[in-house]
N, C-alpha and C positions, 0 to 999 in steps of 0.2 A: 285502569287507566290513570284516575288518580294519584295513586301510589308511585306509579311511574315519571309522572311530570314532578312529583314534590320528589323523588330520587335526582331527576335530570336535573332540577332548579339547586339541589344541592351540589352536586357537581360543579355546576355552571358558576356558582357564589364559591365555591372552595377555589376553582381556578382562578378567577378574580382576584380573590385573596392574595392568591402565591403571586398572582402579577404586580400586586398592588405592591409588594414586597421588593421585588425586582426594581418598581418604578420609586421608589423609595429610596433603596439601595445606591441605585445610579444618580438620582442627585446627589445625596450626603457623599458618597465615598467622592463626585468628583469636589463638592464644596467643601471640604473636613479640611480643616484649619494643617499644616503639611508642619508647621513649627510646632504647634499644641500635639501633633499625633508622636513628633519626636521626641518631644521632653515629656509627655506621658509615657514613652516607648520604653527612656532612659528610666523613669518610676519606676519602671515594673509593670506595667499596663498591659495583657495579652490583648485587649481587643486593640486597642492602640498600634501594637506591633502587629496582626494580622492586615489592618487598614493601610501599615506601611509597605507591607509586601504585594498588597494588591495594587497600591497606588505607584510599587516597583513597575508594574509592566500595564499601565493604565489602557493600550490599545486592547491586550486581551483581556483587560476585567471586564471593558465596555462592551467588547463582542460578547462574553458571555453573558452578561445581562441580555444585549438585546437578542438573543437567540431565545432566552427563555422567557423572555417578555411576548414575544412576538408568536411562538410557539404557544403559548397559554393565552393569551387573546383570540389567536386565529381558531384554534381548540373549541374553545368557548365558546364564540362566535356562530361556529359550525353546530355546536351542540344544540345549542339556542335556535339556528333555525331549522334543524330536522326537527325538534318536538313542536314546536309552536306552529309551523306546517301542518304536522298531525292535527292540531286544534282547530287551524286557519288555514285549509289549503287555496294553495292557489299565489299570487302575489303579493294578495293583502297578507299573508301570512312572513313572506320574507319581508315584507317594509315592516312589519309588527317587530319581524326579531331584528328589523338593522335600527329602528327608532332604541328599542328596548336596552339593545347590547351597546347603542351608542352614549345613552347617557348613562349607563352604569360606567362603562370604562372611562369617558371623560370625569363623572365625578368624583367614583372611590379605586380609579386605578390610576388615573393622571393628579387631577386638582388635587385631591385630598393628601397623600400620602407625600407628595412633591410638598405641598405647603407644609406638613410637619416636618419633611427632610432639611427643607432650606430654614425653618423656625430653630430646629436642633441639630443641624447638620452632625457635628462631631460625636453627639452621644447618640444616635441613629449609627452612625458609621460604623461606631463599634460595635451596638449591639447587633448590626446586621452583616459585621466582617466575617462570620464562621462559615455562615451560610452561602454566603459569596465564594468564600477561600473554597470551601467544595466543589460548587459550580463550574468554578476556574476550575480547578485540578480535572475533571469529569469532560469539560468540554474542551479541552483545549488542543486536543488534538483536531478538533471540528472547526475550531477559531482557528488554526494555522492555516490548514486547506481551504475555505475561505478566505484569509489573505493573501496564500499563494492566488487564489483564482483573480481576485481582486486587483492584485497587482499585476498579473499576464495580461487582464483583460484591458486594465490601464495602460500597458506598453503597447498596444495595438492602436491605442489612440497618440500614442508619442508623450506618452506620460511614462519616465521614467522611476520604479521607487524600490529602493533596495527590502529586504524582509525584515530589515531593522526597524524595529520602533522612533516614526519618525514625528516627535511631536514638538511643542514649543518650548524652544529654550527656556531657562530657568531666569537667565538673566534677563530676557526679553518679558518675561512674565512681571518678574518685579519693577522692570523699568516702567512698564504698563500703568503698575497699580501705581508707583510713584506721581506716574504723571495726571494719573486719575485723581489720585485724591490733592494733588494741589490744585488741578482745575475746581474741586470742590473747596480750595479752601482750608486743608486739614494741614495740607504739609506747605511751609515755608520754601518760597523762591529759593534761599539759600541752602536749605536741607534738600531739596532736589537736584540741585548743582552738585553736592556732595555726593548723594547717593549715583548719583547719574557718572561721576567721576570715579568712583571706585568700580561699575560695571563697566569702564570703556578701559579701565587698565589695560584687560583685556585682548584688546581691539587695537591699540595704539601702540608703533615704534618709537623709541628711544628718538630716531629722528624729526618725530613731530615737535619734541619739548626740551631738544637739547641745544645747549647756547651755542650760534653758529663761529664755527674758525676767526671771523673775521668781527665777533665780538669777543673772544676771549683774551684772556688778560695772562698774556705768558713773558718769560725772561730768557735772555740770553744767557745760558749759563758758562759763558767765556767771560764774562765779567767778572772783575776783582769782586773781593768779599762783599767791600765797603759800598760799592757800588750796588751791587746784588741786593743784600740788605736793605739801603735806600729804594731799591724800587719794592721790593717787598712791603715796605713800613708805607707807602703811596700807595699801592692795591688796596680795593675794597673788597677783595675776597682772603680768607685762612687756608686758602689749598691754590699753589700756583707751578703752571706749567714750565718746565725749563727745556729749551730747546739749543740744540749746540751746531754752528755752520750753515743750518736751514731751519727756519721755523717750523717745516712739516717734521722736522729730525728731532722727536720729544724722546728727551732722557732721563727724566723724571719728574715725580712732582716735589716740590716742597711745602711741607707746614709751617704756618707761621709759629706753631708751639715747640717745635723740635729744632727751630731757629731760635728762639728763645731760650730754651734750655743750654742750644750750644752755646750763646755768648755768654750766659749766665755761669757754666763751665770753663769758658775763656778768661773770665772775671773781665767781662767786656770790651776784649780786645777784640775786634769785629776781626781785623788784617789776618789773625792765628787760627781763624774759624775754617776748617775745612768741611769745604761744603758737599763735596763728592760723600763723605760720611753720613751727611743726615738727610740725604734725598732718598725718597723715597721710591720705589720702581713704581712704573706709569703702570694703570691696569688698562686694555683696549678690548673694547666689548664692538660688536657689528651694528652697525644701524637699523639692522631691522630685527632686532630685541624686542619683544613686547615688553611692555612696560611692567605686568604682573608677575614677569620673569626675572625682571631687573632688580624689581624691590626685593624680591626674596635673595637676588643675587647678593645685595648691600645687606640683606640683614644676617645671611649667610659669612659673609668675608668680613663682617663688622668694618667696613671700610663706606663711605659718602661718596666717593668722587672717579669718575669712570671715563676714560677719554674715547671717541664715538671714533669707527673709520668705517669707508664704503666697502665693497668686494674686493676693491682692489689695495688697500691697506692706506688709504690716504688718509687724514686725517681730516676730519667733517664736523667736529666740535668735542662738547663736550655735556653731559650729565651728572647730577649730584643728583642723591636723595630727597633735596628740599623741593629741586625741581619736580620730582614723581608725586612729591605729598600736595604741592600745589596744586596739581592737578584733581585732588581733592577737596582740599579747601579753601582753593582760592590762594592769592598773594600772600607770602608769608614775610611781611618786610620787617626789620630791626633800625637800628640808628643808623646805618648807611644805606639804605634802601630809599629811593624816592617812592611816593604811592602811586599806585599806579604808571609805572616809568613810561615813557614814549605816548602817553595818553593825557592831551591837551582837550579841557572842553572849556567852550565859548560859548561867551554871553547868547546866540541864538540858539542852543541847545545842540550846536551840531561839536565834534570834536576833531580835534589835530592832530592826529595819529603820525607814528616814525614806521616807514615803510617795514621796517621789520617784527613790527608786534604780532604776536600769533590772532589769531581768527580766535582760538578760544579766551584767549586774555584781554580779548575785547568785550566779546560776546558777556565774561565776567562782570567785568568792570561796568558795562551799561544795560545790563540784561538784555542782550540783545540775540537775536535767532540768527546770527549767519551764517551759512552752510561752510563747513571744513573737512567736505569729504576730498575735496579735490587740491586744496592748497592748501599748507602750514600758515604761514602769514599773510598782513592784510595785502600786500603790493602782490603777493601772489595769488591772490584771489582775484582783484584787478587783473593782471596778465590773463588768469585762464580766462577769463571773463572775455575782455578783449580781444583775447586771440590776437597779441601783439604784445610791444613794448608802448604803452601813450606817452605822447608830449608832453611836455609841463601845461599847465592850462584846460587838457582837455578835462570834460567832464562827461561821466557815465553814470546810468541805471540800474542797478540790477538787485534783486532782491528784496524790493523796497527800500530801498537806502540809496542816495548820490552820494558820487565818489567826484571829488575833484581834485586831480595831482596838483598841488603846489611844487613840490621839489621835485628833481631828478639829476641825478649824477649819475651820465655816461649814461650803462644799462641799465642802472639802478632806480628804480622808485623809493624815494627818501621822507615825504612827507605826501600825504594826503589829505583832504577833510572829508568828513563821513557826516550826511545827515541823519537826525534819527528819521525812523521806521515811517515812512508814508502810508496816509490813509489808503485804502485799496481805491476808491476815486480819486488820487492825487497824481497814479502812477500815470497816467498818460500826460 
């Protein structure tokens, strides 16, 4: 009898020890640094390579761990109940078995291995990656069957999930980590905005940052060369669209460097310059192009300037490489730019804002958090919230800011006053 109890105790302890390994593996693998694992894999570390394989299908890995963990805990608890009730029959035996197994599982299967895995996540993950990879391969069919059952069961309640892994997007993980560290003081506001700008490139269209056609500097290609050169010298930009007959009819782009070279070749005889020979072909892109794709296109084509058109081919505006980079680093000012153009700070803490200033630019300039999901410009935000085109002098309270319409030209809001964020108790 005593020998049997000792044997049963050793079997139960062995099962709990293996369960502790599963518990430590789950915590370590989910907390391991992916960046460090990828670097170690590039350096030839086989353990890191196995960790990356497991993390590549995280749902299957967690499923395998949960199956092994629960089977072992249930089996050990059942064995403990059977043998303890032989010594202490009845309900007291069941109660003792429950108390003993709860203590062992909590201390030696949950807290102890998980604590070790948290403290040494990378090392524990690499050490346990080999047995966990074997378990995942063995239990793979079982896991996929369970996933199929779960998804079809949820479908009965209106939750439709595909069989593909549905895990948190990497961008959102990074954004969440950046915001968390910013709240802890480890990441400065400027760095948070820059990292957020990089992540936003995949979600934003060029229409959200383009220079609208009403604000574009363009030149009539039909002008005499001397007048055209004078207009080009007066402009603030080095690349200027040329139109002929109608401002919508863009026939090319004039680059200041090409113009300067042509003037030098003509011995500065401006009237002798053949403008058609130096005008570059215009590059048109759809307004729905994502900023990330346009950035890659700029780099591939080795050009920094594109004209934006809508689905009907009508000119909407222009976008440059600098516009995209400014979404990451903020305004890039040169000697011809105005600092925070269109935003004028007032002594009372409010700002006077031109209606065509984008919400993102105002947020960057003032470190505010106005929403930009439904409108690109400040005027657009007020119109969206008011559900109408406000009259001059009207005041509104949206998103903890007070907005006052200072000037309106026809149906366009040209200038607004925006207050700093109000305290919660002042919103009413």
